[in-house]
N, CA, C and O atoms as a DFTB+ gen file, in Angstrom:
728 C
 N C O
     1  1       0.825      -1.152       0.033
     2  2       0.029       0.016       0.016
     3  2       0.878       1.265      -0.079
     4  3       0.670       2.148      -0.911
     5  1       1.886       1.288       0.859
     6  2       2.721       2.519       0.924
     7  2       3.580       2.747      -0.321
     8  3       3.743       3.879      -0.777
     9  1       4.105       1.694      -0.842
    10  2       4.876       1.773      -2.071
    11  2       4.055       2.106      -3.284
    12  3       4.530       2.816      -4.170
    13  1       2.804       1.601      -3.356
    14  2       1.897       1.981      -4.424
    15  2       1.480       3.495      -4.386
    16  3       1.156       4.113      -5.401
    17  1       1.515       4.014      -3.179
    18  2       1.068       5.552      -3.131
    19  2       2.028       6.454      -3.881
    20  3       1.673       7.577      -4.239
    21  1       3.217       5.986      -4.118
    22  2       4.206       6.800      -4.873
    23  2       3.780       6.925      -6.329
    24  3       4.214       7.838      -7.032
    25  1       2.889       5.961      -6.804
    26  2       2.165       6.016      -8.157
    27  2       1.303       7.301      -8.282
    28  3       1.241       7.950      -9.326
    29  1       0.639       7.623      -7.136
    30  2      -0.170       8.901      -7.132
    31  2       0.621      10.104      -7.523
    32  3       0.174      10.966      -8.280
    33  1       1.881      10.139      -6.953
    34  2       2.751      11.309      -7.289
    35  2       3.149      11.348      -8.717
    36  3       3.106      12.382      -9.383
    37  1       3.559      10.133      -9.197
    38  2       4.119      10.136     -10.586
    39  2       2.941      10.276     -11.523
    40  3       3.108      10.999     -12.505
    41  1       1.888       9.742     -11.371
    42  2       0.854       9.861     -12.173
    43  2       0.216      11.361     -12.135
    44  3      -0.187      11.912     -13.159
    45  1       0.176      11.873     -11.037
    46  2      -0.269      13.250     -10.941
    47  2       0.631      14.141     -11.728
    48  3       0.158      15.007     -12.465
    49  1       1.884      13.959     -11.596
    50  2       2.775      14.846     -12.379
    51  2       2.625      14.687     -13.813
    52  3       2.485      15.655     -14.561
    53  1       2.653      13.439     -14.226
    54  2       2.350      13.201     -15.612
    55  2       1.175      13.710     -16.272
    56  3       1.159      14.148     -17.423
    57  1       0.175      13.631     -15.474
    58  2      -1.204      14.155     -15.920
    59  2      -1.168      15.646     -16.042
    60  3      -1.677      16.210     -17.010
    61  1      -0.558      16.309     -15.047
    62  2      -0.494      17.723     -14.951
    63  2       0.386      18.263     -16.104
    64  3       0.194      19.352     -16.646
    65  1       1.337      17.420     -16.411
    66  2       2.216      17.923     -17.551
    67  2       1.705      17.505     -18.872
    68  3       2.373      17.670     -19.893
    69  1       0.533      16.968     -18.870
    70  2      -0.149      16.503     -20.155
    71  2       0.689      15.408     -20.852
    72  3       0.603      15.258     -22.071
    73  1       1.475      14.663     -20.111
    74  2       2.143      13.518     -20.665
    75  2       1.378      12.254     -20.367
    76  3       1.797      11.381     -19.606
    77  1       0.185      12.207     -21.039
    78  2      -0.786      11.202     -20.635
    79  2      -0.301       9.773     -20.857
    80  3      -0.671       8.857     -20.122
    81  1       0.511       9.601     -21.855
    82  2       0.841       8.177     -22.018
    83  2       1.799       7.655     -20.832
    84  3       1.961       6.451     -20.635
    85  1       2.405       8.629     -20.075
    86  2       3.250       8.262     -19.004
    87  2       2.471       7.807     -17.853
    88  3       3.101       7.271     -16.942
    89  1       1.125       7.941     -17.738
    90  2       0.252       7.300     -16.681
    91  2       0.402       5.891     -16.909
    92  3       0.683       5.180     -15.945
    93  1       0.253       5.380     -18.065
    94  2       0.338       3.992     -18.267
    95  2       1.583       3.301     -18.032
    96  3       1.621       2.158     -17.576
    97  1       2.658       4.018     -18.356
    98  2       4.014       3.648     -18.154
    99  2       4.346       3.552     -16.763
   100  3       4.883       2.534     -16.326
   101  1       4.064       4.553     -16.019
   102  2       4.296       4.582     -14.562
   103  2       3.521       3.413     -13.859
   104  3       4.005       2.702     -12.978
   105  1       2.331       3.319     -14.336
   106  2       1.445       2.262     -13.737
   107  2       2.003       0.802     -13.898
   108  3       2.028      -0.040     -13.000
   109  1       2.458       0.634     -15.218
   110  2       2.992      -0.696     -15.474
   111  2       4.378      -0.833     -14.605
   112  3       4.662      -1.923     -14.110
   113  1       5.114       0.153     -14.457
   114  2       6.398       0.090     -13.698
   115  2       6.095      -0.395     -12.233
   116  3       6.736      -1.268     -11.648
   117  1       5.004       0.312     -11.718
   118  2       4.727       0.072     -10.299
   119  2       4.108      -1.262     -10.173
   120  3       4.304      -1.924      -9.154
   121  1       3.296      -1.750     -11.242
   122  2       2.769      -3.117     -11.224
   123  2       3.862      -4.162     -11.176
   124  3       3.752      -5.136     -10.430
   125  1       4.886      -3.986     -11.935
   126  2       6.115      -4.939     -11.944
   127  2       6.796      -4.928     -10.656
   128  3       7.247      -5.984     -10.211
   129  1       6.919      -3.766      -9.978
   130  2       7.719      -3.746      -8.775
   131  2       6.874      -4.264      -7.558
   132  3       7.428      -4.809      -6.603
   133  1       5.612      -4.092      -7.616
   134  2       4.785      -4.530      -6.623
   135  2       4.556      -6.077      -6.710
   136  3       4.545      -6.772      -5.694
   137  1       4.382      -6.566      -7.918
   138  2       4.311      -7.941      -8.077
   139  2       5.692      -8.760      -7.716
   140  3       5.656      -9.877      -7.202
   141  1       6.841      -8.117      -8.026
   142  2       8.102      -8.636      -7.548
   143  2       8.156      -8.695      -6.084
   144  3       8.519      -9.713      -5.495
   145  1       7.800      -7.625      -5.494
   146  2       7.802      -7.506      -3.990
   147  2       6.845      -8.518      -3.251
   148  3       7.026      -8.944      -2.111
   149  1       5.827      -8.823      -4.065
   150  2       4.754      -9.857      -3.536
   151  2       5.322     -11.312      -3.337
   152  3       4.826     -12.146      -2.579
   153  1       6.428     -11.496      -4.123
   154  2       6.960     -12.852      -4.014
   155  2       7.546     -13.089      -2.674
   156  3       7.184     -14.080      -2.040
   157  1       8.495     -12.195      -2.144
   158  2       9.008     -12.535      -0.770
   159  2       8.013     -12.380       0.245
   160  3       8.084     -13.075       1.258
   161  1       7.040     -11.497       0.081
   162  2       6.053     -11.350       1.070
   163  2       5.106     -12.653       1.189
   164  3       4.613     -13.079       2.233
   165  1       4.957     -13.200      -0.127
   166  2       4.067     -14.490      -0.116
   167  2       4.892     -15.614       0.534
   168  3       4.273     -16.496       1.130
   169  1       6.203     -15.660       0.472
   170  2       6.960     -16.547       1.316
   171  2       6.742     -16.397       2.914
   172  3       6.602     -17.331       3.704
   173  1       6.744     -15.145       3.184
   174  2       6.512     -14.942       4.651
   175  2       5.140     -15.340       5.055
   176  3       4.932     -15.906       6.128
   177  1       4.218     -15.055       4.220
   178  2       2.768     -15.384       4.444
   179  2       2.593     -17.023       4.534
   180  3       1.900     -17.605       5.368
   181  1       3.367     -17.630       3.504
   182  2       3.371     -19.183       3.535
   183  2       3.845     -19.717       4.813
   184  3       3.361     -20.773       5.220
   185  1       4.817     -19.047       5.548
   186  2       5.383     -19.625       6.726
   187  2       4.799     -18.777       7.981
   188  3       5.425     -18.711       9.038
   189  1       3.676     -18.199       7.802
   190  2       3.054     -17.428       8.955
   191  2       3.007     -18.312      10.242
   192  3       3.452     -17.844      11.290
   193  1       2.512     -19.507      10.205
   194  2       2.364     -20.416      11.302
   195  2       3.686     -20.572      12.082
   196  3       3.761     -20.418      13.301
   197  1       4.754     -20.900      11.259
   198  2       6.007     -21.180      11.910
   199  2       6.508     -19.874      12.627
   200  3       6.991     -19.875      13.759
   201  1       6.350     -18.823      11.885
   202  2       6.841     -17.557      12.420
   203  2       6.139     -17.120      13.679
   204  3       6.798     -16.665      14.614
   205  1       4.784     -17.243      13.743
   206  2       4.038     -16.897      14.835
   207  2       4.390     -17.853      16.122
   208  3       4.519     -17.395      17.257
   209  1       4.513     -19.098      15.827
   210  2       4.793     -20.092      16.881
   211  2       6.215     -19.883      17.447
   212  3       6.471     -20.113      18.629
   213  1       7.243     -19.382      16.448
   214  2       8.529     -19.166      16.953
   215  2       8.531     -17.799      17.819
   216  3       9.388     -17.589      18.676
   217  1       7.532     -16.925      17.527
   218  2       7.448     -15.748      18.419
   219  2       6.600     -15.975      19.640
   220  3       6.216     -15.019      20.314
   221  1       6.291     -17.254      19.948
   222  2       5.607     -17.568      21.125
   223  2       4.069     -17.311      21.154
   224  3       3.457     -17.097      22.200
   225  1       3.535     -17.347      20.005
   226  2       1.983     -17.207      20.019
   227  2       1.368     -18.547      20.158
   228  3       2.024     -19.568      19.952
   229  1       0.056     -18.562      20.521
   230  2      -0.629     -19.821      20.651
   231  2      -0.646     -20.590      19.402
   232  3      -0.863     -20.092      18.297
   233  1      -0.390     -21.902      19.645
   234  2      -0.159     -22.755      18.520
   235  2      -1.401     -22.881      17.568
   236  3      -1.266     -22.778      16.349
   237  1      -2.603     -23.106      18.158
   238  2      -3.882     -23.190      17.406
   239  2      -4.152     -21.897      16.523
   240  3      -4.407     -21.973      15.321
   241  1      -4.077     -20.785      17.178
   242  2      -4.359     -19.635      16.530
   243  2      -3.268     -19.392      15.414
   244  3      -3.599     -18.984      14.300
   245  1      -2.016     -19.643      15.736
   246  2      -0.910     -19.624      14.721
   247  2      -1.135     -20.430      13.546
   248  3      -0.935     -19.977      12.419
   249  1      -1.576     -21.710      13.776
   250  2      -1.819     -22.576      12.634
   251  2      -3.070     -22.139      11.805
   252  3      -3.084     -22.375      10.597
   253  1      -4.063     -21.546      12.377
   254  2      -5.206     -21.069      11.735
   255  2      -4.846     -19.888      10.844
   256  3      -5.160     -19.786       9.658
   257  1      -4.110     -18.962      11.599
   258  2      -3.562     -17.797      10.812
   259  2      -2.708     -18.156       9.566
   260  3      -2.822     -17.568       8.491
   261  1      -1.862     -19.152       9.802
   262  2      -0.963     -19.622       8.705
   263  2      -1.803     -20.278       7.548
   264  3      -1.459     -20.161       6.372
   265  1      -2.823     -20.913       7.903
   266  2      -3.805     -21.501       6.892
   267  2      -4.366     -20.470       6.101
   268  3      -4.283     -20.524       4.874
   269  1      -5.018     -19.388       6.777
   270  2      -5.645     -18.304       6.170
   271  2      -4.648     -17.652       5.176
   272  3      -4.941     -17.516       3.988
   273  1      -3.557     -17.283       5.657
   274  2      -2.569     -16.606       4.931
   275  2      -2.056     -17.346       3.740
   276  3      -1.819     -16.710       2.713
   277  1      -1.853     -18.718       3.794
   278  2      -1.530     -19.548       2.593
   279  2      -2.587     -19.443       1.548
   280  3      -2.218     -19.375       0.375
   281  1      -3.803     -19.424       1.821
   282  2      -4.867     -19.472       0.929
   283  2      -5.082     -17.967       0.428
   284  3      -5.736     -17.768      -0.596
   285  1      -4.575     -17.001       1.094
   286  2      -4.688     -15.548       0.622
   287  2      -3.583     -15.173      -0.296
   288  3      -3.620     -14.095      -0.889
   289  1      -2.544     -16.059      -0.453
   290  2      -1.385     -15.650      -1.407
   291  2      -1.722     -15.218      -2.827
   292  3      -1.197     -14.249      -3.375
   293  1      -2.671     -16.037      -3.402
   294  2      -3.004     -15.494      -4.728
   295  2      -3.732     -14.124      -4.758
   296  3      -3.690     -13.378      -5.736
   297  1      -4.365     -13.865      -3.677
   298  2      -5.088     -12.552      -3.523
   299  2      -3.969     -11.418      -3.441
   300  3      -4.166     -10.304      -3.927
   301  1      -2.846     -11.749      -2.832
   302  2      -1.850     -10.705      -2.577
   303  2      -1.305     -10.069      -3.922
   304  3      -0.971      -8.887      -4.006
   305  1      -1.251     -10.997      -4.988
   306  2      -0.774     -10.444      -6.214
   307  2      -1.886      -9.576      -6.828
   308  3      -1.636      -8.512      -7.394
   309  1      -3.080     -10.060      -6.695
   310  2      -4.288      -9.299      -7.298
   311  2      -4.370      -8.031      -6.567
   312  3      -4.625      -7.028      -7.234
   313  1      -4.181      -7.905      -5.213
   314  2      -4.315      -6.799      -4.583
   315  2      -3.165      -5.765      -5.128
   316  3      -3.513      -4.638      -5.478
   317  1      -2.000      -6.103      -5.186
   318  2      -0.952      -5.266      -5.791
   319  2      -1.364      -4.598      -7.096
   320  3      -1.081      -3.428      -7.352
   321  1      -2.064      -5.421      -7.928
   322  2      -2.519      -4.897      -9.225
   323  2      -3.736      -3.812      -9.107
   324  3      -3.850      -2.802      -9.801
   325  1      -4.645      -4.260      -8.042
   326  2      -5.864      -3.400      -7.792
   327  2      -5.346      -1.994      -7.380
   328  3      -5.899      -0.999      -7.849
   329  1      -4.270      -1.874      -6.492
   330  2      -3.814      -0.644      -5.943
   331  2      -3.354       0.108      -7.165
   332  3      -3.689       1.284      -7.306
   333  1      -2.578      -0.528      -8.087
   334  2      -2.078       0.320      -9.263
   335  2      -3.192       0.879     -10.167
   336  3      -3.218       2.043     -10.567
   337  1      -4.070      -0.023     -10.436
   338  2      -5.117       0.225     -11.350
   339  2      -6.131       1.289     -10.846
   340  3      -6.667       2.078     -11.624
   341  1      -6.379       1.277      -9.458
   342  2      -7.196       2.298      -8.841
   343  2      -6.587       3.600      -8.920
   344  3      -7.260       4.586      -9.220
   345  1      -5.278       3.670      -8.654
   346  2      -4.469       4.954      -8.683
   347  2      -4.497       5.480     -10.118
   348  3      -4.730       6.671     -10.327
   349  1      -4.285       4.694     -11.022
   350  2      -4.240       5.038     -12.423
   351  2      -5.563       5.735     -12.850
   352  3      -5.549       6.758     -13.535
   353  1      -6.689       5.149     -12.425
   354  2      -7.943       5.786     -12.718
   355  2      -8.292       6.914     -11.890
   356  3      -8.913       7.844     -12.405
   357  1      -7.946       6.951     -10.583
   358  2      -8.164       8.147      -9.715
   359  2      -7.402       9.356     -10.231
   360  3      -7.951      10.457     -10.228
   361  1      -6.239       9.207     -10.646
   362  2      -5.402      10.322     -11.181
   363  2      -6.174      11.000     -12.317
   364  3      -5.977      12.199     -12.513
   365  1      -7.043      10.317     -13.083
   366  2      -7.766      10.832     -14.119
   367  2      -9.135      11.334     -13.806
   368  3      -9.841      11.775     -14.713
   369  1      -9.551      11.289     -12.565
   370  2     -10.829      11.477     -11.997
   371  2     -11.807      10.618     -12.586
   372  3     -12.954      11.019     -12.783
   373  1     -11.421       9.428     -12.888
   374  2     -12.302       8.398     -13.545
   375  2     -12.593       7.433     -12.431
   376  3     -12.026       6.341     -12.468
   377  1     -13.411       7.711     -11.447
   378  2     -13.708       6.934     -10.398
   379  2     -14.946       5.977     -10.547
   380  3     -14.985       4.936      -9.891
   381  1     -15.875       6.300     -11.339
   382  2     -17.103       5.560     -11.532
   383  2     -16.803       4.101     -11.943
   384  3     -17.526       3.231     -11.458
   385  1     -15.908       3.780     -12.703
   386  2     -15.622       2.379     -12.988
   387  2     -15.126       1.597     -11.853
   388  3     -15.340       0.389     -11.758
   389  1     -14.395       2.344     -10.901
   390  2     -13.898       1.758      -9.683
   391  2     -15.115       1.379      -8.802
   392  3     -15.173       0.303      -8.206
   393  1     -16.055       2.295      -8.756
   394  2     -17.332       2.103      -7.944
   395  2     -18.143       0.918      -8.509
   396  3     -18.667       0.136      -7.716
   397  1     -18.274       0.747      -9.833
   398  2     -18.929      -0.289     -10.408
   399  2     -18.380      -1.670     -10.162
   400  3     -19.056      -2.631      -9.796
   401  1     -17.015      -1.669     -10.413
   402  2     -16.245      -2.909     -10.244
   403  2     -16.229      -3.368      -8.749
   404  3     -16.279      -4.561      -8.451
   405  1     -16.157      -2.360      -7.817
   406  2     -16.139      -2.768      -6.352
   407  2     -17.512      -3.258      -6.093
   408  3     -17.632      -4.302      -5.451
   409  1     -18.647      -2.579      -6.547
   410  2     -19.960      -3.168      -6.204
   411  2     -20.180      -4.531      -6.713
   412  3     -20.696      -5.420      -6.036
   413  1     -19.726      -4.687      -8.069
   414  2     -19.984      -6.154      -8.557
   415  2     -19.140      -7.047      -7.890
   416  3     -19.531      -8.206      -7.753
   417  1     -17.916      -6.670      -7.398
   418  2     -17.041      -7.627      -6.674
   419  2     -17.508      -7.928      -5.370
   420  3     -17.268      -9.036      -4.891
   421  1     -18.218      -6.978      -4.666
   422  2     -18.817      -7.235      -3.328
   423  2     -19.911      -8.265      -3.572
   424  3     -20.012      -9.169      -2.742
   425  1     -20.729      -8.240      -4.592
   426  2     -21.804      -9.185      -4.746
   427  2     -21.257     -10.541      -5.043
   428  3     -21.709     -11.560      -4.522
   429  1     -20.213     -10.525      -5.944
   430  2     -19.652     -11.781      -6.299
   431  2     -18.955     -12.469      -5.016
   432  3     -19.000     -13.682      -4.808
   433  1     -18.309     -11.536      -4.187
   434  2     -17.634     -12.082      -3.061
   435  2     -18.647     -12.819      -2.113
   436  3     -18.377     -13.902      -1.594
   437  1     -19.787     -12.180      -1.933
   438  2     -20.819     -12.861      -1.088
   439  2     -21.066     -14.249      -1.615
   440  3     -21.049     -15.174      -0.803
   441  1     -21.303     -14.503      -2.939
   442  2     -21.551     -15.676      -3.596
   443  2     -20.351     -16.667      -3.306
   444  3     -20.513     -17.822      -2.913
   445  1     -19.115     -16.066      -3.551
   446  2     -17.941     -16.923      -3.298
   447  2     -17.919     -17.458      -1.914
   448  3     -17.631     -18.629      -1.667
   449  1     -18.247     -16.525      -0.970
   450  2     -18.073     -16.864       0.495
   451  2     -19.131     -17.955       0.835
   452  3     -18.809     -18.873       1.590
   453  1     -20.333     -17.890       0.328
   454  2     -21.333     -18.882       0.455
   455  2     -21.010     -20.232      -0.062
   456  3     -21.211     -21.264       0.578
   457  1     -20.476     -20.176      -1.304
   458  2     -20.120     -21.420      -1.865
   459  2     -18.884     -22.017      -1.226
   460  3     -18.920     -23.225      -0.993
   461  1     -17.828     -21.355      -0.921
   462  2     -16.637     -22.018      -0.434
   463  2     -16.674     -22.352       0.985
   464  3     -16.200     -23.398       1.429
   465  1     -17.280     -21.396       1.741
   466  2     -17.306     -21.629       3.230
   467  2     -18.365     -22.553       3.633
   468  3     -18.130     -23.412       4.483
   469  1     -19.696     -22.422       2.997
   470  2     -20.791     -23.199       3.503
   471  2     -21.025     -24.441       2.586
   472  3     -21.122     -25.568       3.071
   473  1     -21.109     -24.204       1.268
   474  2     -21.458     -25.314       0.411
   475  2     -20.472     -26.404       0.337
   476  3     -20.763     -27.599       0.392
   477  1     -19.107     -25.846       0.190
   478  2     -18.016     -26.880       0.054
   479  2     -17.430     -27.099       1.483
   480  3     -16.574     -27.962       1.673
   481  1     -17.853     -26.392       2.376
   482  2     -17.325     -26.680       3.851
   483  2     -15.773     -26.379       3.961
   484  3     -15.082     -27.061       4.716
   485  1     -15.302     -25.495       3.308
   486  2     -13.859     -25.108       3.431
   487  2     -13.395     -24.267       4.650
   488  3     -12.211     -24.160       4.968
   489  1     -14.420     -23.682       5.300
   490  2     -14.205     -22.892       6.424
   491  2     -13.277     -21.745       6.212
   492  3     -13.474     -20.998       5.254
   493  1     -12.277     -21.545       7.033
   494  2     -11.314     -20.502       6.935
   495  2     -10.510     -20.455       5.486
   496  3     -10.108     -19.415       4.963
   497  1     -10.369     -21.669       4.992
   498  2      -9.704     -21.802       3.665
   499  2     -10.598     -21.121       2.574
   500  3     -10.157     -20.390       1.687
   501  1     -11.922     -21.458       2.758
   502  2     -12.902     -20.948       1.808
   503  2     -12.964     -19.444       1.903
   504  3     -13.010     -18.726       0.904
   505  1     -12.963     -19.012       3.094
   506  2     -13.017     -17.474       3.264
   507  2     -11.797     -16.813       2.558
   508  3     -11.968     -15.871       1.785
   509  1     -10.669     -17.275       2.809
   510  2      -9.461     -16.742       2.175
   511  2      -9.493     -16.821       0.672
   512  3      -9.143     -15.905      -0.072
   513  1      -9.935     -17.970       0.301
   514  2     -10.050     -18.212      -1.288
   515  2     -11.101     -17.324      -1.799
   516  3     -10.899     -16.779      -2.885
   517  1     -12.252     -17.091      -1.135
   518  2     -13.227     -16.075      -1.633
   519  2     -12.714     -14.703      -1.733
   520  3     -13.084     -14.015      -2.684
   521  1     -11.900     -14.224      -0.851
   522  2     -11.263     -12.927      -0.956
   523  2     -10.295     -12.851      -2.054
   524  3     -10.260     -11.822      -2.729
   525  1      -9.445     -13.901      -2.325
   526  2      -8.535     -13.893      -3.294
   527  2      -9.208     -13.897      -4.728
   528  3      -8.776     -13.181      -5.631
   529  1     -10.171     -14.652      -4.867
   530  2     -10.808     -14.751      -6.180
   531  2     -11.603     -13.385      -6.422
   532  3     -11.677     -12.862      -7.534
   533  1     -12.175     -12.873      -5.296
   534  2     -12.931     -11.495      -5.540
   535  2     -11.874     -10.462      -5.953
   536  3     -12.162      -9.634      -6.817
   537  1     -10.675     -10.470      -5.381
   538  2      -9.712      -9.437      -5.762
   539  2      -9.410      -9.690      -7.346
   540  3      -9.392      -8.761      -8.152
   541  1      -9.190     -10.968      -7.679
   542  2      -9.079     -11.212      -9.124
   543  2     -10.185     -10.690     -10.015
   544  3      -9.914     -10.030     -11.018
   545  1     -11.453     -10.981      -9.655
   546  2     -12.517     -10.502     -10.270
   547  2     -12.544      -8.937     -10.562
   548  3     -12.923      -8.453     -11.628
   549  1     -12.100      -8.236      -9.497
   550  2     -11.984      -6.834      -9.548
   551  2     -10.789      -6.497     -10.562
   552  3     -10.955      -5.639     -11.428
   553  1      -9.739      -7.101     -10.451
   554  2      -8.645      -6.860     -11.415
   555  2      -9.062      -7.005     -12.886
   556  3      -8.740      -6.187     -13.747
   557  1      -9.770      -8.058     -13.105
   558  2     -10.208      -8.414     -14.541
   559  2     -11.166      -7.317     -15.082
   560  3     -11.041      -6.843     -16.211
   561  1     -12.088      -6.961     -14.242
   562  2     -13.020      -5.919     -14.544
   563  2     -12.333      -4.550     -14.908
   564  3     -12.674      -3.891     -15.890
   565  1     -11.417      -4.207     -14.106
   566  2     -10.682      -2.939     -14.264
   567  2      -9.811      -2.918     -15.572
   568  3      -9.731      -1.960     -16.340
   569  1      -9.164      -4.140     -15.705
   570  2      -8.255      -4.327     -16.976
   571  2      -9.186      -4.251     -18.173
   572  3      -8.861      -3.578     -19.151
   573  1     -10.293      -4.896     -18.129
   574  2     -11.263      -4.856     -19.326
   575  2     -11.709      -3.379     -19.604
   576  3     -11.769      -2.973     -20.765
   577  1     -11.997      -2.637     -18.620
   578  2     -12.499      -1.276     -18.632
   579  2     -11.281      -0.428     -19.290
   580  3     -11.446       0.278     -20.285
   581  1     -10.121      -0.568     -18.663
   582  2      -9.074       0.285     -19.066
   583  2      -8.653       0.096     -20.531
   584  3      -8.317       1.065     -21.212
   585  1      -8.672      -1.147     -21.009
   586  2      -8.353      -1.585     -22.341
   587  2      -9.410      -1.228     -23.368
   588  3      -9.132      -1.103     -24.561
   589  1     -10.654      -1.064     -22.866
   590  2     -11.753      -0.693     -23.875
   591  2     -12.281       0.607     -23.776
   592  3     -12.993       0.995     -24.702
   593  1     -12.055       1.373     -22.790
   594  2     -12.697       2.753     -22.583
   595  2     -12.032       3.724     -23.319
   596  3     -10.802       3.731     -23.342
   597  1     -12.759       4.630     -23.987
   598  2     -12.190       5.680     -24.723
   599  2     -11.509       6.695     -23.786
   600  3     -10.549       7.380     -24.136
   601  1     -12.072       6.737     -22.585
   602  2     -11.432       7.705     -21.559
   603  2     -10.035       7.385     -21.192
   604  3      -9.300       8.209     -20.648
   605  1      -9.634       6.041     -21.529
   606  2      -8.289       5.710     -21.138
   607  2      -7.320       5.587     -22.371
   608  3      -6.151       5.230     -22.226
   609  1      -7.856       5.894     -23.565
   610  2      -7.105       5.617     -24.798
   611  2      -5.838       6.451     -24.848
   612  3      -4.837       5.974     -25.383
   613  1      -5.822       7.669     -24.321
   614  2      -4.550       8.509     -24.311
   615  2      -3.583       8.121     -23.103
   616  3      -2.404       8.476     -23.124
   617  1      -4.075       7.443     -22.134
   618  2      -3.283       7.201     -20.967
   619  2      -2.785       5.752     -20.903
   620  3      -1.791       5.439     -20.248
   621  1      -3.466       4.940     -21.563
   622  2      -3.119       3.438     -21.539
   623  2      -2.861       3.022     -23.045
   624  3      -3.831       2.872     -23.787
   625  1      -1.680       2.849     -23.471
   626  2      -1.227       2.443     -24.863
   627  2      -0.771       1.012     -24.833
   628  3       0.020       0.669     -25.711
   629  1      -1.171       0.115     -23.925
   630  2      -0.835      -1.263     -23.903
   631  2       0.544      -1.249     -23.133
   632  3       1.061      -0.242     -22.648
   633  1       1.104      -2.653     -23.097
   634  2       2.279      -2.859     -22.448
   635  2       3.459      -2.187     -23.163
   636  3       3.622      -2.263     -24.381
   637  1       4.316      -1.485     -22.279
   638  2       5.454      -0.712     -22.874
   639  2       6.730      -1.143     -22.236
   640  3       6.806      -1.442     -21.044
   641  1       7.757      -1.165     -23.094
   642  2       9.014      -1.445     -22.513
   643  2       9.577      -0.298     -21.633
   644  3      10.467      -0.481     -20.802
   645  1       8.967       0.945     -21.890
   646  2       9.423       1.976     -20.977
   647  2       9.180       1.691     -19.525
   648  3       9.870       2.269     -18.686
   649  1       8.267       0.858     -19.175
   650  2       8.136       0.542     -17.741
   651  2       9.288      -0.083     -17.147
   652  3       9.446      -0.112     -15.926
   653  1      10.159      -0.620     -18.029
   654  2      11.413      -1.273     -17.397
   655  2      12.532      -0.237     -16.994
   656  3      13.471      -0.549     -16.261
   657  1      12.371       0.914     -17.486
   658  2      13.313       2.080     -17.359
   659  2      13.032       2.686     -15.970
   660  3      11.913       2.649     -15.458
   661  1      14.096       3.239     -15.395
   662  2      13.979       4.093     -14.171
   663  2      13.373       3.504     -12.982
   664  3      12.745       4.196     -12.181
   665  1      13.556       2.122     -12.826
   666  2      12.937       1.483     -11.686
   667  2      13.682       1.986     -10.417
   668  3      13.024       2.381      -9.455
   669  1      14.878       1.980     -10.398
   670  2      15.503       2.635      -9.199
   671  2      15.057       3.902      -8.729
   672  3      14.856       4.056      -7.524
   673  1      14.873       4.867      -9.577
   674  2      14.255       6.128      -9.104
   675  2      12.795       5.980      -8.525
   676  3      12.362       6.737      -7.657
   677  1      12.122       5.016      -9.036
   678  2      10.745       4.857      -8.558
   679  2      10.955       4.263      -7.151
   680  3      10.345       4.751      -6.200
   681  1      11.821       3.199      -6.983
   682  2      12.022       2.593      -5.740
   683  2      12.411       3.610      -4.596
   684  3      11.971       3.452      -3.457
   685  1      13.183       4.579      -4.900
   686  2      13.500       5.579      -3.847
   687  2      12.291       6.478      -3.485
   688  3      12.156       6.855      -2.320
   689  1      11.482       6.802      -4.368
   690  2      10.306       7.568      -4.124
   691  2       9.252       6.575      -3.378
   692  3       8.544       7.005      -2.468
   693  1       9.196       5.354      -3.774
   694  2       8.330       4.404      -3.148
   695  2       8.666       4.038      -1.706
   696  3       7.800       3.868      -0.848
   697  1       9.989       3.925      -1.489
   698  2      10.374       3.605      -0.125
   699  2      10.139       4.812       0.869
   700  3       9.847       4.616       2.049
   701  1      10.279       6.037       0.335
   702  2       9.914       7.215       1.069
   703  2       8.392       7.171       1.390
   704  3       7.972       7.296       2.540
   705  1       7.671       7.005       0.419
   706  2       6.173       6.820       0.658
   707  2       5.771       5.768       1.597
   708  3       4.844       5.936       2.389
   709  1       6.504       4.605       1.515
   710  2       6.111       3.514       2.370
   711  2       6.431       3.834       3.889
   712  3       5.683       3.523       4.816
   713  1       7.559       4.452       4.016
   714  2       7.948       4.830       5.431
   715  2       7.035       5.925       5.980
   716  3       6.786       5.993       7.183
   717  1       6.561       6.743       5.120
   718  2       5.657       7.935       5.600
   719  2       4.297       7.279       6.004
   720  3       3.596       7.803       6.869
   721  1       3.929       6.112       5.361
   722  2       2.561       5.602       5.659
   723  2       2.745       4.659       6.888
   724  3       1.816       4.513       7.683
   725  1       3.848       4.064       7.036
   726  2       4.112       3.200       8.022
   727  2       4.147       3.892       9.333
   728  3       4.377       3.255      10.361
């Protein structure tokens, strides 16, 4: 969340300077960085039970927390993308698509919870799976909107190699943003 907030700064500057294509480039750059950072974080989430037990926490609670986190790992990657896509749209004052996608995602999430937790009897695993899948539903809807909406035509020009440039400069700004939020 903290590192993604640096995207607001970069997109705001690009939008103000009328360098509209840079919104897409910055967004892709941040997506790459956040997805890469999600890998070590997912390893921590995978080992949550062991970490909590090693820190002296209750064994049963630690085990349940670890189970939940393991099933949430796919959602971690989707959440990283959602943060970027939301900021990309917010910078352009294009918030209605986020409202619609969040509303639909909420309705789908209720259905997922019912199916996984109660119908399939997955309990805490089902709850985490429902959250993860709901995040991905939100990502898919936002990606479809961004790729098809005329309002994003000048700001999203598809995948760009430019996103691979200047990652270190972004990381400096992102780390400062993360520290401020922390």
